[in-house]
C-alpha positions as CSV (number, residue, x, y, z in Angstrom):
1,X,-7.3,24.3,11.7
2,X,-8.3,23.7,8.1
3,X,-10.2,26.0,5.7
4,X,-12.1,24.6,2.7
5,X,-13.5,27.1,0.2
6,X,-17.0,26.0,-0.6
7,X,-18.2,29.2,-2.3
8,X,-16.3,32.4,-2.9
9,X,-17.9,34.3,-5.8
10,X,-19.1,37.8,-4.8
11,X,-22.7,38.9,-4.6
12,X,-24.2,35.9,-6.5
13,X,-23.0,32.5,-7.7
14,X,-20.6,32.4,-10.6
15,X,-20.0,29.8,-13.2
16,X,-17.1,28.3,-11.2
17,X,-18.3,28.8,-7.6
18,X,-21.4,29.3,-5.4
19,X,-21.7,32.4,-3.3
20,X,-19.9,32.8,0.1
21,X,-19.5,29.6,2.2
22,X,-16.4,28.4,4.1
23,X,-16.0,25.1,5.9
24,X,-13.6,25.2,8.9
25,X,-12.4,22.2,10.8
26,X,-10.3,21.7,13.9
27,X,-9.3,18.8,16.2
28,X,-9.9,19.0,19.9
29,X,-7.9,15.9,20.7
30,X,-10.8,13.5,20.4
31,X,-12.6,14.4,17.1
32,X,-12.8,16.9,14.3
33,X,-15.2,19.8,14.8
34,X,-16.8,21.3,11.7
35,X,-18.4,24.7,11.3
36,X,-19.5,26.9,8.4
37,X,-18.8,30.6,8.0
38,X,-21.8,31.7,5.9
39,X,-24.1,29.6,3.7
40,X,-24.8,31.7,0.6
41,X,-26.7,31.1,-2.6
42,X,-25.8,27.8,-4.2
43,X,-23.4,26.6,-1.5
44,X,-25.4,23.7,0.0
45,X,-24.9,21.5,-3.1
46,X,-21.1,21.9,-3.3
47,X,-20.9,21.6,0.5
48,X,-22.1,18.0,0.3
49,X,-19.0,17.0,-1.7
50,X,-16.9,17.7,1.4
51,X,-19.0,16.9,4.5
52,X,-22.2,15.1,5.6
53,X,-24.4,18.0,6.7
54,X,-25.4,16.0,9.8
55,X,-21.8,16.2,10.9
56,X,-21.8,20.0,11.1
57,X,-21.4,21.5,14.6
58,X,-22.7,25.0,13.7
59,X,-23.3,27.7,11.1
60,X,-22.0,31.2,11.7
61,X,-23.6,34.0,9.5
62,X,-21.7,37.2,8.9
63,X,-24.8,39.2,7.7
64,X,-28.2,38.7,6.0
65,X,-27.6,39.4,2.4
66,X,-28.7,36.4,0.4
67,X,-25.3,35.6,-1.0
68,X,-24.2,34.9,2.6
69,X,-27.2,33.2,4.2
70,X,-29.9,32.1,1.7
71,X,-29.0,28.4,1.6
72,X,-30.2,28.2,5.2
73,X,-33.6,27.7,3.4
74,X,-32.3,24.6,1.6
75,X,-30.7,23.3,4.8
76,X,-34.1,23.7,6.5
77,X,-35.6,21.3,4.0
78,X,-32.8,18.8,4.4
79,X,-33.4,18.8,8.2
80,X,-37.2,18.9,8.2
81,X,-38.0,16.5,5.5
82,X,-35.2,13.8,5.5
83,X,-37.3,10.6,5.3
84,X,-34.7,8.9,7.5
85,X,-35.1,11.6,10.2
86,X,-32.6,14.2,11.3
87,X,-31.8,12.2,14.4
88,X,-29.7,14.8,16.1
89,X,-30.1,18.1,17.9
90,X,-31.2,21.3,16.1
91,X,-28.5,22.9,14.0
92,X,-26.8,25.8,15.8
93,X,-27.0,29.0,13.9
94,X,-25.3,32.2,15.1
95,X,-26.1,35.4,13.2
96,X,-27.6,38.8,13.4
97,X,-30.8,39.4,15.5
98,X,-33.1,39.2,12.5
99,X,-31.8,35.9,11.2
100,X,-34.8,33.7,12.3
101,X,-37.4,36.1,11.0
102,X,-35.5,36.7,7.7
103,X,-35.3,33.0,6.9
104,X,-39.0,32.4,7.8
105,X,-40.0,35.2,5.6
106,X,-37.9,33.9,2.7
107,X,-39.6,30.5,2.9
108,X,-43.1,31.9,3.5
109,X,-43.3,30.4,7.1
110,X,-45.2,32.0,10.0
111,X,-42.7,34.0,12.0
112,X,-43.7,32.6,15.4
113,X,-42.6,29.0,14.6
114,X,-40.5,29.7,11.4
115,X,-37.5,27.4,11.3
116,X,-37.1,27.2,15.1
117,X,-37.8,23.5,15.2
118,X,-34.8,22.9,12.9
119,X,-32.4,25.7,14.0
120,X,-31.1,26.8,17.4
121,X,-30.9,30.5,16.5
122,X,-28.4,32.6,18.6
123,X,-27.6,36.3,18.2
124,X,-24.2,37.9,17.8
125,X,-23.1,40.3,20.5
126,X,-20.3,42.6,19.4
127,X,-16.8,41.4,20.4
128,X,-18.2,38.6,22.7
129,X,-16.7,35.3,21.7
130,X,-18.7,32.2,21.1
131,X,-17.0,29.0,22.1
132,X,-17.7,25.6,20.5
133,X,-15.4,22.6,20.7
134,X,-11.8,23.9,20.0
135,X,-13.2,27.1,18.4
136,X,-13.7,30.6,19.7
137,X,-15.5,32.9,17.2
138,X,-15.6,36.6,17.9
139,X,-17.8,39.0,15.8
140,X,-16.7,42.5,15.1
141,X,-19.1,45.0,13.5
142,X,-18.0,46.2,10.1
143,X,-19.0,48.7,7.5
144,X,-21.6,47.4,5.0
145,X,-25.1,48.7,4.1
146,X,-27.2,46.4,6.3
147,X,-28.3,46.6,9.9
148,X,-25.8,44.1,11.2
149,X,-22.6,43.0,9.4
150,X,-19.7,41.3,11.1
151,X,-16.1,40.2,10.5
152,X,-15.5,36.9,12.3
153,X,-12.2,36.1,14.1
154,X,-12.0,32.3,14.4
155,X,-9.4,30.9,16.9
156,X,-8.8,27.2,17.2
157,X,-6.7,25.6,20.0
158,X,-5.5,22.1,19.0
159,X,-2.9,19.6,20.2
160,X,0.2,19.2,18.1
161,X,2.7,16.4,17.7
162,X,4.9,17.3,20.7
163,X,1.9,17.2,23.0
164,X,1.6,21.0,23.4
165,X,-1.4,23.1,22.4
166,X,-1.3,25.6,19.6
167,X,-3.8,28.3,18.7
168,X,-4.2,29.3,15.0
169,X,-6.2,32.3,13.9
170,X,-8.4,32.8,10.8
171,X,-10.1,36.1,10.2
172,X,-13.0,36.3,7.8
173,X,-13.9,39.9,6.7
174,X,-17.5,39.1,5.8
175,X,-18.6,42.1,3.6
176,X,-17.2,45.5,4.5
177,X,-15.5,48.6,3.4
178,X,-12.3,49.8,5.2
179,X,-12.9,50.4,8.9
180,X,-11.0,50.2,12.2
181,X,-13.0,47.2,13.4
182,X,-11.8,45.1,10.4
183,X,-8.2,45.8,11.5
184,X,-9.1,44.8,15.1
185,X,-10.6,41.6,13.9
186,X,-7.6,40.6,11.7
187,X,-4.8,41.6,14.1
188,X,-2.0,39.1,13.8
189,X,-4.1,36.5,12.0
190,X,-2.4,33.5,10.4
191,X,-4.8,33.8,7.5
192,X,-6.9,36.7,6.5
193,X,-9.9,35.7,4.3
194,X,-10.8,39.1,2.9
195,X,-13.3,40.3,0.4
196,X,-12.1,42.3,-2.6
197,X,-15.2,42.9,-4.7
198,X,-14.4,46.4,-6.0
199,X,-11.6,47.8,-8.2
200,X,-9.7,51.1,-7.7
201,X,-10.8,53.7,-10.3
202,X,-13.9,51.8,-11.4
203,X,-15.8,51.9,-8.0
204,X,-14.4,55.0,-6.4
205,X,-17.8,56.7,-6.2
206,X,-19.2,53.9,-3.9
207,X,-18.4,54.0,-0.3
208,X,-19.3,51.9,2.7
209,X,-20.0,48.7,0.7
210,X,-16.9,46.7,-0.3
211,X,-13.1,46.7,-0.4
212,X,-10.9,46.9,-3.4
213,X,-7.8,44.7,-3.7
214,X,-5.8,47.7,-2.5
215,X,-7.9,48.4,0.6
216,X,-7.8,44.6,1.4
217,X,-4.0,44.7,1.2
218,X,-3.8,47.8,3.3
219,X,-5.9,46.2,6.0
220,X,-3.7,43.1,5.9
221,X,-0.6,45.2,6.2
222,X,-2.0,47.3,9.1
223,X,-3.2,44.2,10.9
224,X,0.1,42.4,10.5
225,X,-1.4,39.2,9.1
226,X,0.7,36.3,8.0
227,X,-1.1,35.8,4.6
228,X,-4.0,37.2,2.7
229,X,-6.6,35.1,0.9
230,X,-8.7,37.3,-1.4
231,X,-12.4,36.3,-1.8
232,X,-15.9,37.5,-2.8
233,X,-14.7,38.6,-6.2
234,X,-17.8,39.0,-8.5
235,X,-17.8,37.8,-12.1
236,X,-17.3,41.4,-13.4
237,X,-14.3,42.1,-11.2
238,X,-10.9,41.1,-12.7
239,X,-8.9,38.8,-10.4
240,X,-5.5,40.0,-11.7
241,X,-6.5,43.6,-11.0
242,X,-7.4,43.1,-7.4
243,X,-4.3,40.9,-6.8
244,X,-2.0,43.5,-8.3
245,X,-3.7,46.2,-6.2
246,X,-3.1,44.1,-3.0
247,X,0.5,43.4,-3.9
248,X,1.3,47.1,-4.2
249,X,0.6,47.6,-0.5
250,X,1.0,44.3,1.2
251,X,4.3,42.3,1.3
252,X,3.0,39.0,2.8
253,X,1.7,35.9,1.0
254,X,-1.3,36.5,-1.3
255,X,-3.7,33.9,-2.9
256,X,-7.1,34.0,-4.4
257,X,-9.9,31.8,-3.0
258,X,-11.0,29.0,-5.3
259,X,-14.0,26.7,-4.7
260,X,-12.9,23.3,-3.4
261,X,-9.4,24.3,-2.3
262,X,-8.4,23.4,1.3
263,X,-5.7,25.3,3.3
264,X,-4.0,24.7,6.5
265,X,-4.6,28.0,8.3
266,X,-1.4,28.0,10.3
267,X,0.9,26.6,7.6
268,X,-0.8,28.2,4.6
269,X,-0.3,25.0,2.6
270,X,-2.9,23.7,0.2
271,X,-4.2,20.3,1.3
272,X,-5.8,17.8,-1.1
273,X,-7.5,18.6,-4.4
274,X,-11.0,20.0,-5.2
275,X,-13.6,17.3,-5.7
276,X,-15.3,17.4,-9.1
277,X,-19.0,16.8,-9.8
278,X,-20.0,13.2,-9.7
279,X,-20.5,11.8,-13.2
280,X,-22.7,9.1,-14.6
281,X,-23.6,7.9,-18.1
282,X,-26.8,9.3,-19.6
283,X,-29.5,6.7,-19.3
284,X,-32.5,6.4,-21.5
285,X,-35.2,4.2,-20.1
286,X,-37.5,4.3,-23.1
287,X,-36.8,6.1,-26.4
288,X,-39.5,8.4,-27.7
289,X,-40.4,8.6,-31.4
290,X,-38.4,11.2,-33.4
291,X,-40.4,14.4,-34.0
292,X,-40.1,17.3,-36.4
293,X,-41.2,20.8,-36.0
294,X,-44.3,21.5,-38.1
295,X,-43.4,23.0,-41.4
296,X,-39.8,21.7,-41.6
297,X,-38.6,19.5,-44.4
298,X,-36.5,16.4,-44.1
299,X,-33.8,16.1,-46.7
């Protein structure tokens, strides 16, 4: 199983990354399956550097704050209005019960039809795994100020070189404060993709919203995960601060999510390099006459 960080900035897109979106791929012996964990603000553009959206097998939404789901609106346009046609089945979307209505409202569509012609909306049921290709995705309710918020435990069973099957485990925290369900979701994971939006001392008066680096590290230690990948760090939270907090309480491998980086979930190795923006020379078709603002003097 491979994890590519599409977007990892907390709460809204930052200058170096969109909001939350993670591309996960696994091989079933015949083909690669591709799923998304969240599709937050600004993620759809960067996503297209790494995958043709028609090749996605499903989108799995942790909760309905815009930084985790709002680019479903852009995906809807890509599906509905492609002049060459979508030419495949509706896109599978698993999420909270209100997902379909929330997206319809965001785009100003009637609720009855909404985006149902484009998306096959399915609702999470706590701790009930969803199976697709080599993946099994299990939602665990976590502590965040919205009606439904889930951590997602993603297990992928794939063939390896010796002909046997191996299961690797990625746990994605979604957005949460410390809670027993987060530990349950992360138990023994090969990689724990965990939010760390808050800082100790600065955000002590806010409970039930986000983790600090220290609380993320404590969850990783209690769950016995192999390695911790810190994510959802807002532009106003210092990366070094949350990393140092995590290091104080967790002895395993620690890294910080960066947009464009791909990891092997079982190995922890970085694979490939981030893809930069496509570049092209500036092209002027027809020059306009030079103009001056009224009242200015030319030397």
